[in-house]
N, C-alpha and C positions, 0 to 999 in steps of 0.2 A: 622429435615430433614435427618440428618445422620442416625438415627435409622430406618427411613422409607426405605432408600436405602439399609441398611443391611438386613432388612426384605424382601425387594423385591429380593435381590440377593439370599437369602436363599430359599424363596418359589419358585423361578424360578428353582433353582437346584433340589429341591424336585419334582416339576412338570415334569421336564425333565426326571428324574430317574423313576418316576411313569409311564410315557408313554413308556419309553424304557423297563421297566420290564413287563408291560402289553403286549407289542409286543412279548417279549421273551416267556411269558407264553402262548400266543396264538399259537406261533410256536410249543411249546412243548405239546400243547393241555391239559394244566393244568388249575386249577382254576384261573380265571382272576380277575383283579382289576375292581371294578364296574365302570360303566360310570359316576355314581354320584360322585364318589371320584375323577375321572379325571377332570370332569367339576368343581367340588368344588375347586380343587387345582388351576385351571385356574382363577376362579372367585376371589380367595383370593389373586391374584396378580401374579400367575405363568404363565400368558398368553403369555409372551414373549418367553420363552424357550419351552413352551408347543407347540407353533406354529412351532418352529424350529424342535422339536422332531417329530411332526406329519409329516413334510416333510422328515426329515432325515431317520426316521424309516418306512416311508410310512404306517403310522398307523392312522386310523380314518379319513383319508382324504376325504372319500366319504360321511361322515356324515356332513350335512350342519350346524347343530346346534353346532357342535364343532368349526367350522370356525366362526360362528356368535358369540359365547361366547368369543372366543379368540380375535377376531377383536374388539368387544365392550370393552373387558377388556383392550386391548392395548390403545384404545382411552381414556378410563376413567383414567387409570394410568398415561398416558402421560400428560393428562390435570392436574392431581393432582401434578405431579412433576413440570410441567411448572408453575403452580400456586405458588408453593413454591419458585421456582427460580425467578419468576417474582416479588415477594414481597421483594426481597433483595435490 
């Protein structure tokens, strides 16, 4: 369980940084991070801070599938974490 939490901390930080970097690249009109990469980082467990980054950076908030993926990810990972703690 401890390793899962470390993994989730790490992937959430990476997701947050990816969303922030993509917003910066959009402002500078440089080559962007692909939506597939942003969604993949959310699906891999970074959905918690990806949602925070979307709101904080006002980035990708109009795209419903980003919200859908992040909310589904939060529900799934909270269920997994709750399942581990419930079995103690």
